[in-house]
MIMI-211478 format. One line per 8 residues: number of its first residue (from 1); their letters; for each residue z, y, x of C-alpha. Coordinates in steps of 0.05 Angstrom, whole numbers, plus 5000, padded with zeros to 4 digits. Layout:
<recs>
NUM	A	Z/Y/X; ...
</recs>
This chain:
<recs>
1	XXXXXXXX	6515/4846/5072; 6478/4911/5068; 6481/4920/5155; 6453/4850/5158; 6385/4878/5116; 6388/4936/5153; 6381/4892/5216; 6323/4852/5184
9	XXXXXXXX	6284/4905/5159; 6281/4933/5234; 6268/4869/5262; 6200/4866/5215; 6181/4926/5226; 6193/4918/5304; 6157/4859/5302; 6095/4889/5256
17	XXXXXXXX	6092/4954/5309; 6087/4901/5373; 6035/4861/5336; 5991/4923/5314; 6006/4957/5377; 5977/4899/5415; 5910/4910/5371; 5855/4942/5398
25	XXXXXXXX	5789/4960/5386; 5728/4933/5413; 5662/4962/5414; 5592/4944/5439; 5517/4919/5429; 5484/4860/5420; 5415/4854/5438; 5360/4800/5457
33	XXXXXXXX	5363/4767/5517; 5286/4752/5522; 5262/4823/5508; 5328/4871/5505; 5315/4893/5435; 5376/4911/5395; 5399/4851/5353; 5414/4879/5267
41	XXXXXXXX	5450/4840/5231; 5493/4797/5286; 5557/4761/5251; 5617/4782/5302; 5668/4752/5279; 5745/4748/5317; 5752/4667/5325; 5808/4630/5268
49	XXXXXXXX	5806/4693/5229; 5771/4715/5169; 5757/4784/5203; 5692/4808/5222; 5627/4846/5215; 5556/4858/5231; 5518/4895/5283; 5482/4961/5257
57	XXXXXXXX	5414/4976/5252; 5422/4979/5334; 5456/4930/5343; 5523/4965/5348; 5586/4937/5332; 5663/4961/5331; 5719/4915/5312; 5794/4916/5315
65	XXXXXXXX	5835/4850/5349; 5887/4833/5399; 5874/4829/5473; 5889/4745/5467; 5837/4741/5417; 5758/4717/5425; 5699/4748/5389; 5643/4698/5365
73	XXXXXXXX	5576/4730/5359; 5533/4685/5316; 5453/4698/5299; 5408/4659/5265; 5356/4629/5315; 5405/4645/5372; 5450/4605/5417; 5523/4626/5386
81	XXXXXXXX	5561/4668/5450; 5640/4677/5454; 5674/4728/5490; 5751/4732/5505; 5777/4802/5495; 5824/4813/5555; 5826/4882/5568; 5758/4898/5555
89	XXXXXXXX	5738/4950/5498; 5677/4946/5510; 5629/4886/5497; 5564/4879/5509; 5526/4812/5487; 5459/4785/5499; 5439/4733/5449; 5390/4677/5473
97	XXXXXXXX	5343/4647/5435; 5359/4579/5415; 5291/4539/5425; 5311/4493/5363; 5310/4539/5305; 5275/4599/5330; 5299/4667/5304; 5252/4691/5257
105	XXXXXXXX	5271/4692/5180; 5234/4708/5124; 5259/4741/5061; 5225/4700/5009; 5243/4688/4937; 5289/4737/4900; 5323/4765/4965; 5345/4692/4994
113	XXXXXXXX	5328/4692/5066; 5298/4630/5098; 5285/4602/5168; 5209/4607/5184; 5213/4546/5218; 5229/4514/5146; 5171/4540/5110; 5104/4511/5087
121	XXXXXXXX	5067/4568/5075; 5039/4630/5114; 5100/4690/5117; 5091/4760/5164; 5152/4799/5187; 5139/4876/5201; 5199/4903/5233; 5238/4966/5218
129	XXXXXXXX	5218/5006/5287; 5140/4991/5272; 5150/5024/5204; 5178/5088/5238; 5130/5087/5301; 5075/5090/5250; 5096/5161/5226; 5068/5145/5155
137	XXXXXXXX	5096/5175/5094; 5065/5131/5051; 5099/5054/5065; 5034/5020/5055; 4996/5055/5097; 5053/5038/5152; 5032/4966/5148; 4962/4988/5168
145	XXXXXXXX	4934/4932/5217; 5003/4893/5227; 4987/4840/5185; 4928/4785/5187; 4894/4787/5123; 4927/4849/5099; 4874/4898/5083; 4901/4979/5073
153	XXXXXXXX	4847/5027/5051; 4871/5106/5050; 4839/5146/4997; 4838/5201/5032; 4867/5261/5077; 4905/5294/5030; 4979/5298/5026; 5007/5249/4983
161	XXXXXXXX	4945/5209/4968; 4940/5138/4951; 4936/5074/4986; 4899/5003/4965; 4926/4944/4999; 4902/4866/4978; 4920/4806/5010; 4876/4758/5020
169	XXXXXXXX	4817/4784/4989; 4821/4793/4904; 4829/4743/4849; 4819/4796/4789; 4747/4808/4770; 4767/4874/4730; 4841/4869/4738; 4897/4889/4788
177	XXXXXXXX	4885/4856/4853; 4944/4883/4886; 5012/4850/4903; 5070/4856/4879; 5131/4902/4904; 5202/4875/4907; 5264/4919/4933; 5323/4876/4945
185	XXXXXXXX	5306/4823/4891; 5285/4862/4839; 5209/4884/4826; 5183/4966/4829; 5124/4998/4805; 5069/5014/4855; 5010/5021/4807; 4965/5084/4807
193	XXXXXXXX	4935/5125/4749; 4862/5108/4749; 4854/5179/4719; 4914/5222/4687; 4901/5267/4617; 4838/5244/4618; 4807/5269/4685; 4753/5230/4727
201	XXXXXXXX	4781/5182/4776; 4741/5212/4822; 4769/5288/4804; 4844/5282/4822; 4858/5207/4856; 4942/5199/4845; 4995/5171/4890; 5009/5106/4894
209	XXXXXXXX	5089/5096/4876; 5107/5060/4933; 5101/5123/4963; 5164/5139/4936; 5208/5085/4977; 5238/5127/5047; 5208/5085/5100; 5278/5100/5135
217	XXXXXXXX	5318/5056/5090; 5275/5002/5104; 5311/4939/5146; 5264/4883/5139; 5193/4882/5104; 5162/4815/5096; 5089/4798/5062; 5085/4738/5022
225	XXXXXXXX	5004/4723/5026; 4987/4663/4990; 5010/4645/4908; 5058/4580/4948; 5101/4635/4982; 5109/4685/4922; 5104/4627/4865; 5175/4641/4840
233	XXXXXXXX	5161/4712/4832; 5118/4686/4780; 5058/4727/4747; 5061/4793/4780; 5060/4761/4844; 4988/4716/4837; 4965/4774/4885; 5013/4761/4939
241	XXXXXXXX	5086/4804/4939; 5117/4854/5002; 5188/4848/5002; 5232/4895/5031; 5305/4892/5042; 5339/4960/5055; 5397/4975/5094; 5469/4949/5085
249	XXXXXXXX	5529/4974/5122; 5550/4941/5175; 5581/4953/5254; 5646/4965/5238; 5664/5036/5245; 5636/5088/5210; 5561/5111/5237; 5524/5170/5225
257	XXXXXXXX	5451/5177/5242; 5401/5235/5243; 5327/5238/5249; 5273/5289/5245; 5202/5291/5251; 5150/5350/5256; 5078/5345/5255; 5013/5376/5262
265	XXXXXXXX	4948/5347/5230; 4876/5376/5237; 4812/5350/5205; 4786/5282/5242; 4716/5296/5224; 4666/5319/5187; 4592/5306/5172; 4542/5335/5211
273	XXXXXXXX	4499/5395/5169; 4427/5422/5183; 4428/5494/5201; 4353/5510/5206; 4330/5524/5133; 4381/5569/5097; 4391/5593/5017; 4327/5587/4967
281	XXXXXXXX	4287/5553/4925; 4226/5510/4944; 4218/5548/5013; 4229/5616/4985; 4293/5655/4995; 4340/5664/4936; 4400/5708/4937; 4423/5679/4875
289	XXXXXXXX	4402/5605/4892; 4458/5556/4893; 4426/5503/4953; 4393/5508/5020; 4319/5499/5005; 4297/5567/5026; 4251/5589/5090; 4277/5582/5167
297	XXXXXXXX	4337/5622/5201; 4304/5679/5239; 4334/5678/5319; 4382/5732/5299; 4413/5712/5235; 4488/5680/5226; 4493/5609/5214; 4570/5601/5174
305	XXXXXXXX	4608/5542/5188; 4638/5551/5115; 4663/5478/5125; 4697/5473/5191; 4727/5540/5170; 4754/5519/5102; 4803/5476/5138; 4862/5493/5172
313	XXXXXXXX	4922/5462/5214; 4967/5428/5171; 5052/5425/5186; 5097/5375/5166; 5165/5362/5171; 5220/5300/5148; 5297/5303/5156; 5330/5238/5156
321	XXXXXXXX	5420/5230/5149; 5445/5166/5141; 5519/5150/5144; 5533/5076/5135; 5596/5026/5167; 5635/4965/5149; 5705/4925/5145; 5717/4854/5142
329	XXXXXXXX	5709/4858/5069; 5665/4910/5046; 5601/4954/5079; 5570/5020/5060; 5503/5047/5066; 5484/5123/5037; 5423/5157/5060; 5392/5225/5042
337	XXXXXXXX	5317/5245/5057; 5266/5301/5056; 5194/5298/5061; 5152/5362/5065; 5077/5354/5077; 5038/5412/5083; 4956/5400/5076; 4892/5421/5113
345	XXXXXXXX	4873/5456/5053; 4918/5516/5023; 4955/5510/4959; 4965/5431/4965; 5026/5393/4993; 5070/5330/4971; 5145/5339/4981; 5199/5276/4976
353	XXXXXXXX	5270/5282/4965; 5306/5211/4959; 5380/5190/4957; 5405/5115/4963; 5469/5091/4964; 5480/5013/4988; 5549/4979/4971; 5577/4902/4963
361	XXXXXXXX	5657/4879/4971; 5687/4815/4978; 5738/4801/4922; 5780/4749/4938; 5742/4683/4982; 5693/4668/4933; 5673/4731/4899; 5625/4792/4924
369	XXXXXXXX	5599/4848/4885; 5555/4893/4893; 5499/4942/4884; 5455/4999/4899; 5427/5070/4869; 5365/5103/4895; 5335/5171/4868; 5271/5200/4888
377	XXXXXXXX	5248/5266/4869; 5169/5275/4889; 5133/5336/4883; 5051/5348/4892; 5003/5403/4884; 4929/5383/4901; 4863/5411/4889; 4799/5378/4855
385	XXXXXXXX	4754/5342/4889; 4694/5294/4882; 4652/5339/4858; 4613/5397/4871; 4664/5441/4830; 4715/5403/4883; 4748/5432/4942; 4692/5395/4978
393	XXXXXXXX	4631/5441/4943; 4632/5476/5022; 4585/5422/5024; 4532/5454/4981; 4545/5524/5003; 4488/5563/5031; 4501/5576/5111; 4469/5640/5110
401	XXXXXXXX	4524/5663/5062; 4605/5674/5077; 4639/5629/5033; 4702/5663/5048; 4676/5719/5004; 4693/5693/4940; 4717/5757/4897; 4677/5806/4866
409	XXXXXXXX	4700/5882/4871; 4726/5877/4797; 4767/5813/4824; 4717/5763/4785; 4691/5695/4827; 4637/5711/4864; 4591/5656/4847; 4512/5636/4851
417	XXXXXXXX	4487/5633/4769; 4480/5566/4766; 4509/5535/4819; 4586/5507/4825; 4657/5541/4838; 4667/5571/4905; 4723/5525/4938; 4768/5579/4954
425	XXXXXXXX	4765/5609/4884; 4783/5529/4869; 4842/5519/4913; 4869/5585/4878; 4851/5578/4805; 4849/5503/4802; 4915/5477/4811; 4938/5400/4802
433	XXXXXXXX	5016/5394/4800; 5053/5330/4787; 5135/5312/4789; 5172/5254/4784; 5247/5233/4774; 5255/5155/4797; 5319/5121/4797; 5329/5047/4821
441	XXXXXXXX	5392/5022/4808; 5414/4945/4829; 5479/4911/4805; 5489/4842/4839; 5544/4787/4828; 5548/4738/4887; 5595/4677/4865; 5615/4621/4903
449	XXXXXXXX	5655/4569/4865; 5654/4506/4909; 5630/4503/4974; 5558/4467/4962; 5554/4516/4899; 5528/4592/4899; 5517/4635/4835; 5475/4700/4831
457	XXXXXXXX	5457/4742/4780; 5431/4807/4792; 5409/4870/4743; 5355/4917/4766; 5311/4973/4729; 5260/5015/4755; 5256/5083/4715; 5219/5146/4727
465	XXXXXXXX	5182/5198/4693; 5127/5239/4716; 5103/5306/4689; 5022/5319/4704; 4988/5383/4691; 4917/5401/4715; 4896/5476/4709; 4822/5510/4701
473	XXXXXXXX	4830/5581/4698; 4775/5624/4664; 4720/5643/4704; 4705/5573/4728; 4630/5552/4721; 4647/5479/4693; 4619/5488/4618; 4675/5455/4592
481	XXXXXXXX	4728/5500/4608; 4690/5573/4614; 4748/5598/4582; 4803/5560/4609; 4830/5485/4602; 4898/5461/4606; 4909/5383/4616; 4975/5355/4615
489	XXXXXXXX	5009/5286/4607; 5076/5255/4618; 5090/5183/4626; 5155/5151/4616; 5157/5081/4659; 5216/5030/4666; 5214/4954/4692; 5280/4923/4675
497	XXXXXXXX	5292/4856/4704; 5345/4805/4691; 5357/4749/4738; 5405/4694/4742; 5402/4635/4801; 5446/4579/4813; 5437/4545/4878; 5476/4473/4899
505	XXXXXXXX	5468/4456/4981; 5497/4382/4999; 5490/4343/5066; 5483/4267/5062; 5497/4223/5127; 5485/4281/5169; 5415/4278/5181; 5388/4291/5104
513	XXXXXXXX	5396/4366/5076; 5390/4383/5000; 5378/4448/4954; 5366/4457/4889; 5360/4523/4857; 5350/4542/4774; 5350/4598/4742; 5319/4648/4688
521	XXXXXXXX	5289/4715/4703; 5267/4762/4645; 5223/4832/4655; 5209/4874/4616; 5170/4930/4617; 5156/4995/4576; 5107/5053/4589; 5104/5113/4547
529	XXXXXXXX	5039/5168/4559; 5038/5230/4520; 4977/5267/4526; 4958/5343/4509; 4900/5378/4525; 4863/5450/4509; 4816/5497/4521; 4798/5574/4511
537	XXXXXXXX	4862/5607/4539; 4886/5670/4489; 4908/5708/4549; 4871/5691/4608; 4915/5701/4659; 4970/5640/4627; 4956/5580/4635; 4989/5544/4576
545	XXXXXXXX	4978/5498/4516; 5017/5555/4475; 4965/5605/4501; 4906/5569/4456; 4890/5559/4380; 4901/5494/4342; 4833/5480/4338; 4829/5478/4410
553	XXXXXXXX	4875/5428/4428; 4887/5351/4425; 4952/5310/4427; 4960/5227/4428; 5016/5182/4455; 4993/5112/4482; 5060/5065/4488; 5052/4996/4528
561	XXXXXXXX	5106/4943/4523; 5102/4877/4552; 5157/4817/4559; 5162/4759/4618; 5210/4702/4609; 5213/4649/4658; 5254/4592/4684; 5244/4572/4756
569	XXXXXXXX	5267/4515/4799; 5272/4507/4877; 5278/4450/4909; 5287/4434/4983; 5302/4374/5026; 5292/4364/5102; 5313/4310/5147; 5344/4339/5223
577	XXXXXXXX	5312/4404/5206; 5251/4376/5234; 5215/4360/5172; 5216/4404/5106; 5191/4394/5041; 5192/4445/4983; 5184/4431/4907; 5173/4496/4868
585	XXXXXXXX	5163/4501/4799; 5167/4559/4738; 5148/4555/4659; 5128/4640/4639; 5134/4659/4566; 5089/4720/4567; 5080/4771/4503; 5013/4793/4519
593	XXXXXXXX	4976/4722/4508; 4979/4700/4432; 5024/4658/4407; 5015/4585/4422; 4979/4591/4492; 5032/4647/4517; 5072/4595/4552; 5047/4564/4621
601	XXXXXXXX	5075/4522/4682; 5055/4530/4746; 5080/4489/4805; 5074/4485/4874; 5088/4437/4940; 5093/4454/5014; 5114/4424/5082; 5128/4434/5149
609	XXXXXXXX	5138/4388/5207; 5167/4422/5271; 5133/4381/5321; 5177/4391/5384; 5234/4366/5350; 5202/4301/5327; 5171/4286/5395; 5248/4302/5428
617	XXXXXXXX	5273/4256/5373; 5222/4203/5394; 5237/4212/5458; 5164/4234/5480; 5179/4301/5503; 5241/4329/5550; 5243/4399/5551; 5214/4468/5524
625	XXXXXXXX	5187/4490/5600; 5103/4483/5570; 5108/4465/5504; 5164/4507/5480; 5152/4503/5406; 5113/4471/5351; 5106/4471/5278; 5045/4446/5224
633	XXXXXXXX	5053/4461/5153; 5006/4458/5092; 5017/4482/5016; 4988/4476/4952; 4998/4516/4893; 4985/4537/4818; 5007/4604/4797; 4983/4635/4725
641	XXXXXXXX	4970/4709/4707; 4973/4742/4632; 4932/4796/4598; 4942/4875/4599; 4993/4887/4542; 4958/4897/4469; 4878/4869/4488; 4884/4814/4437
649	XXXXXXXX	4882/4862/4382; 4839/4915/4353; 4876/4986/4357; 4862/5034/4305; 4850/5104/4315; 4900/5171/4291; 4839/5196/4251; 4812/5193/4183
657	XXXXXXXX	4743/5187/4162; 4695/5208/4098; 4644/5164/4106; 4669/5095/4096; 4689/5056/4033; 4763/5079/4045; 4753/5149/4062; 4827/5171/4084
665	XXXXXXXX	4832/5100/4124; 4838/5093/4202; 4781/5073/4245; 4776/5028/4295; 4790/5063/4363; 4738/5068/4415; 4764/5084/4471; 4807/5022/4470
673	XXXXXXXX	4784/4942/4479; 4757/4913/4415; 4822/4854/4402; 4809/4785/4429; 4865/4741/4387; 4836/4680/4428; 4862/4690/4500; 4892/4646/4548
681	XXXXXXXX	4919/4655/4619; 4882/4655/4679; 4898/4610/4737; 4892/4616/4811; 4903/4553/4854; 4910/4557/4923; 4914/4511/4981; 4929/4525/5056
689	XXXXXXXX	4951/4490/5121; 4977/4529/5180; 5001/4510/5258; 5061/4557/5293; 5047/4548/5369; 5096/4567/5428; 5086/4564/5504; 5119/4566/5567
697	XXXXXXXX	5186/4583/5539; 5159/4622/5479; 5123/4667/5527; 5054/4659/5488; 5054/4639/5414; 4995/4628/5368; 4995/4621/5289; 4933/4599/5259
705	XXXXXXXX	4923/4598/5174; 4868/4561/5131; 4857/4585/5064; 4826/4578/4999; 4836/4590/4931; 4796/4605/4865; 4815/4633/4806; 4795/4607/4745
713	XXXXXXXX	4785/4627/4670; 4792/4697/4682; 4815/4749/4638; 4760/4800/4644; 4738/4863/4617; 4673/4874/4597; 4619/4903/4559; 4602/4898/4486
721	XXXXXXXX	4542/4923/4435; 4565/4990/4406; 4564/4952/4330; 4631/4928/4356; 4661/4991/4339; 4683/4993/4416; 4653/4995/4482; 4696/4936/4523
729	XXXXXXXX	4738/4873/4505; 4770/4826/4547; 4754/4744/4542; 4764/4693/4592; 4711/4671/4634; 4685/4672/4713; 4713/4645/4773; 4731/4675/4837
737	XXXXXXXX	4738/4639/4903; 4768/4663/4970; 4781/4633/5031; 4792/4653/5103; 4826/4638/5179; 4878/4686/5203; 4905/4685/5278; 4977/4708/5300
745	XXXXXXXX	4975/4723/5381; 5042/4744/5416; 5051/4746/5486; 5106/4768/5529; 5057/4785/5584; 5111/4813/5637; 5178/4808/5636; 5220/4836/5690
753	XXXXXXXX	5286/4864/5695; 5259/4932/5679; 5200/4923/5657; 5173/4899/5591; 5104/4885/5564; 5086/4850/5501; 5015/4830/5459; 5021/4823/5387
761	XXXXXXXX	4952/4817/5361; 4922/4789/5287; 4858/4768/5264; 4830/4758/5185; 4764/4737/5164; 4764/4723/5084; 4707/4721/5036; 4714/4728/4968
769	XXXXXXXX	4651/4705/4925; 4649/4709/4847; 4634/4636/4829; 4625/4637/4747; 4618/4699/4703; 4620/4690/4624; 4554/4680/4581; 4488/4705/4619
777	XXXXXXXX	4531/4759/4660; 4499/4762/4737; 4552/4817/4753; 4614/4859/4716; 4605/4926/4734; 4665/4985/4741; 4649/5051/4702; 4717/5084/4742
785	XXXXXXXX	4674/5073/4805; 4611/5110/4792; 4585/5156/4846; 4526/5202/4869; 4506/5218/4790; 4507/5149/4779; 4463/5123/4837; 4511/5069/4849
793	XXXXXXXX	4581/5033/4837; 4625/4981/4856; 4615/4911/4827; 4621/4839/4826; 4565/4800/4837; 4548/4722/4812; 4547/4684/4870; 4559/4743/4912
801	XXXXXXXX	4615/4785/4940; 4663/4807/4894; 4669/4874/4935; 4593/4895/4920; 4559/4965/4908; 4510/4971/4859; 4460/5019/4863; 4389/5044/4847
809	XXXXXXXX	4336/5018/4898; 4260/5029/4898; 4207/4996/4862; 4173/4941/4895; 4124/4874/4886; 4142/4809/4893; 4119/4813/4965; 4163/4879/4979
817	XXXXXXXX	4110/4931/4982; 4132/4999/4944; 4107/5003/4876; 4087/5077/4874; 4074/5137/4824; 3995/5156/4811; 4019/5218/4855; 4035/5171/4914
825	XXXXXXXX	4119/5182/4906; 4163/5118/4913; 4198/5099/4852; 4269/5084/4829; 4264/5021/4792; 4292/5009/4728; 4347/4955/4739; 4403/4964/4793
833	XXXXXXXX	4409/4909/4846; 4465/4894/4902; 4451/4937/4957; 4511/4928/4994; 4578/4884/5010; 4640/4935/5032; 4686/4867/5047; 4691/4868/5120
841	XXXXXXXX	4664/4806/5160; 4738/4809/5201; 4798/4859/5211; 4846/4856/5267; 4901/4892/5303; 4936/4900/5373; 4993/4925/5389; 5024/4944/5462
849	XXXXXXXX	5087/4950/5474; 5111/4966/5547; 5192/4982/5555; 5213/5022/5629; 5286/5029/5634; 5289/5082/5586; 5232/5091/5562; 5184/5051/5510
857	XXXXXXXX	5105/5068/5500; 5076/5023/5440; 4999/5039/5406; 4956/5003/5361; 4885/4990/5355; 4856/4985/5291; 4793/4939/5283; 4742/4930/5221
865	XXXXXXXX	4679/4902/5237; 4629/4899/5178; 4643/4923/5110; 4588/4984/5083; 4609/5047/5058; 4574/5085/5007; 4561/5152/5040; 4569/5187/4967
873	XXXXXXXX	4580/5262/5002; 4512/5249/5039; 4481/5236/4984; 4510/5310/4960; 4490/5342/5021; 4412/5315/5007; 4419/5346/4936; 4444/5418/4964
881	XXXXXXXX	4387/5421/5026; 4445/5419/5080; 4440/5340/5096; 4400/5326/5168; 4360/5284/5121; 4327/5340/5089; 4300/5379/5163; 4237/5338/5153
889	XXXXXXXX	4202/5385/5098; 4128/5367/5118; 4091/5318/5088; 4082/5241/5086; 4029/5190/5062; 4083/5127/5036; 4066/5056/5063; 4061/5024/4995
897	XXXXXXXX	4015/5008/4933; 3989/5056/4879; 4026/5017/4815; 3972/5035/4777; 3917/5012/4803; 3937/4960/4861; 3904/5008/4909; 3932/5014/4980
905	XXXXXXXX	3967/5079/4980; 3922/5138/5021; 3956/5202/4985; 3998/5254/5029; 4056/5288/4996; 4101/5348/5010; 4171/5321/5023; 4198/5374/4983
913	XXXXXXXX	4267/5398/4950; 4234/5365/4893; 4223/5293/4924; 4299/5294/4947; 4332/5319/4898; 4295/5280/4836; 4268/5216/4877; 4300/5206/4943
921	XXXXXXXX	4378/5225/4928; 4366/5181/4862; 4365/5119/4899; 4430/5085/4927; 4402/5040/4989; 4385/5089/5036; 4465/5116/5031; 4489/5043/5051
929	XXXXXXXX	4522/5048/5119; 4553/5002/5169; 4629/5016/5155; 4653/4987/5220; 4704/5014/5268; 4755/5018/5324; 4807/5066/5320; 4882/5078/5358
937	XXXXXXXX	4913/5082/5293; 4978/5111/5329; 5009/5117/5404; 5086/5121/5401; 5128/5148/5470; 5202/5134/5462; 5257/5160/5506; 5326/5137/5503
945	XXXXXXXX	5379/5178/5533; 5417/5132/5584; 5494/5109/5576; 5521/5148/5628; 5498/5211/5584; 5520/5191/5533; 5590/5169/5553; 5605/5234/5573
953	XXXXXXXX	5586/5254/5497; 5609/5229/5428; 5544/5209/5417; 5521/5136/5410; 5455/5141/5421; 5398/5203/5424; 5330/5186/5427; 5260/5235/5433
961	XXXXXXXX	5204/5210/5409; 5124/5233/5409; 5071/5213/5366; 4992/5208/5366; 4962/5188/5300; 4880/5171/5290; 4871/5196/5367; 4805/5157/5372
969	XXXXXXXX	4755/5135/5325; 4691/5098/5351; 4650/5089/5294; 4570/5092/5273; 4592/5118/5211; 4558/5192/5198; 4609/5211/5142; 4679/5239/5161
977	XXXXXXXX	4711/5174/5165; 4702/5094/5128; 4768/5087/5111; 4762/5116/5048; 4768/5100/4962; 4731/5149/4921; 4770/5141/4862; 4848/5130/4892
985	XXXXXXXX	4869/5058/4896; 4882/5056/4820; 4812/5018/4793; 4818/4947/4790; 4775/4886/4804; 4728/4902/4854; 4755/4974/4870; 4734/5043/4890
993	XXXXXXXX	4746/5029/4972; 4684/5040/5009; 4653/5095/4968; 4661/5167/5007; 4655/5203/4952; 4668/5285/4969; 4745/5269/4977; 4792/5315/5029
1001	XXXXXXXX	4769/5294/5098; 4825/5242/5137; 4861/5279/5189; 4888/5265/5264; 4956/5290/5277; 5018/5296/5325; 5085/5281/5321; 5150/5299/5351
1009	XXXXXX	5225/5285/5333; 5294/5263/5360; 5337/5216/5335; 5414/5208/5340; 5475/5165/5328; 5544/5192/5323
</recs>
């Protein structure tokens, strides 16, 4: 008996060994047959077996099988390929596009992938390679010029600066007009503080928090443009959504990828300064005068280029390391990233360290569990801007004086008595620092109890703490900080999201496909801010709140909380995958609206028809040679929006008083809104139609969209009389209408064996018009966007643009004649007027990609036509006497009439310092300029080492890249760059884009790097 068992055991071992011996490792690469690009996420399975993996981001895979088995390669939108293994250890596959389905997939609600052909609304994908090619540390900037209808404005050239993003204009008069950001199915924070620790918005523009996302971790990015596309995400997606999917493990065997980039940046452009007149007052030289209103330079005098010499070459570097892989049941991806970005001014930089782990595993045949964890540490050191006491104070410094000589022999600041801080002293003695620790964690469960039913639960949190500190050392000329000042805050922000979805799918009679998803979504937001300020340092060398007396300190705490509970449904029906209907609905309950009105319902309906398939079904079309693909679509939606937290009740200040009946009671906090318990939700109703047409075997395509939306019953922050005990309150009223068109063109201009040329063009035109305002209001002003000593500000005008410029103008009569003073000078009108529209007439992005053997060249031309910019920097130059506008210092007879007499003016008046500083600079109209541009946003050249070389090494891939950024800028704008946002991306409503206000100049640069895989 023992011998029989021994022989049986040896036989089993021999048989298992034979089977194992027959297994071989097969690897390869899957690419597109159309353009040769790698295809990530292709399913590679052993036919008749559950064994299978997916290709990685480079289209590569590794799998084990036996020589008599068959590999099946399948990908959404492509024709499935089968390849027998035989003796092959390397199997490369090119998948052809399925004309019936196409291959484009969009990630829509809660991480669900849908074929674009089935969608009745407009979406647009941005490829991961396009994001990386742009070489932008800020993810928002990486989307510039790539998506029709998306307008992105960088705030300045400072490292870590914020970027504003809007989709199809704005839908709010005073609230947030930026889209919701979603990462792997959960909302994440992309807010930008308007101001921190009590500093003015323009002094220290903060970063937007999407800058924490490492672009190298992104697998795909989908832009959901309209409310219909973003309906299931609820309230926060009223302005659209940016849906990001991060990389997952794939490709079989573990793969290690390392990438680095080294960058050099310089100032792109600087304003022209006059070099004719030197330091002084009223035409006379004065060595103590802070401005340039003195006599002309002598022929042999030195004219210093203080502005240009202030800036230097910035150096930056980034390093990314990732390890990924998969087995038949599990996947993993882990990455580490380091970004160190220098500045064109000393003592300013931005550093980001990022660590990510994604993993999932299949338990049994029905259950999959997974999750991800992302830790980010960002540190930013910046310098003040936005005023003469900031770094751009160089625009004030007289050119006969060497600005680099900023210290006296005793070490104190060398200044002009009535002037401003020297910029060199500023960058050494007024640092602004912030440090952020951020954690994004996600856990998900996916269960398929039946073939037709899927249950998904996802729990995620986005938590970060920011420590902000701004110091002004003793010796500054700022009157509120002569003996030193420090302002700091600690901000803790957490968004926790719980989502459950049950999805049922069923096909009836072979041709009718149904799916229904119902779910619940709960979102909790908690923001806690502790702010402390102090002045008058006891020890002048120690910048600390502890280095002040108690009476010179102030501390405050603010806590904001909001909860949104929603239920939603998503019903889809199609007939033969050619006629689609989608019904969506959501009901939300919010904590920021009074009980009784805090529940609101909003539906959406969309449809699409694939014309080419329908024509074939009706026997009216036989092939795809000319008209390859055609789809028409339409959508209508209604999405709600709630109020900011804690504005339905009046808050009280943590101070007492001695002048009321109850002398020890709290008083109204005048810095917070006066409460309005009658607020109700606002709604945006949107309609869009479009078509997607492709020709000549899909070589040429055009996608067209027309849309129209109206946002009613706006929740608006507006000023109230001082008798209310507050400055502002929130009320319902007002309407905004957006309408526009979008085109997306793409063409494979040349397709040869070794050479390919593809062109992608997007075009968008949008108008945001204010159709109604509450009461007698004719405009909504933004106090956070004041510039040029209050000569202009951002504002929304009734029956005018949402993105107007509200500014001072010359006083005129009904006939347009200037009404002059008795001395013959123009007068500034008391009431401000609409002096410009910052919204462009249209925007466009043109991307060309050339592939020749192992070389790839991609470049993008970014176009903006129209859109005004208020040049507050030029206004400052006028006040300082360095503007070329002040070169005329003679006399002039202004064409107009004397207001007091009505007679034509004949008085000749001097164009003096007094005129330029107190009259001319106080009107805004002459500082509004055309902000149109044509720019080469980036050009990237890549060389991939050939397979013949890689075969001799252990490397799977090696590529070298060179990128140029902002190399060419064509514009009539006289300032630094028309792409500006004076107070950063945090200003809501009309925003602060289009205001050039003494910010760090934009840069142009070159990047060099390599990517290797092994």
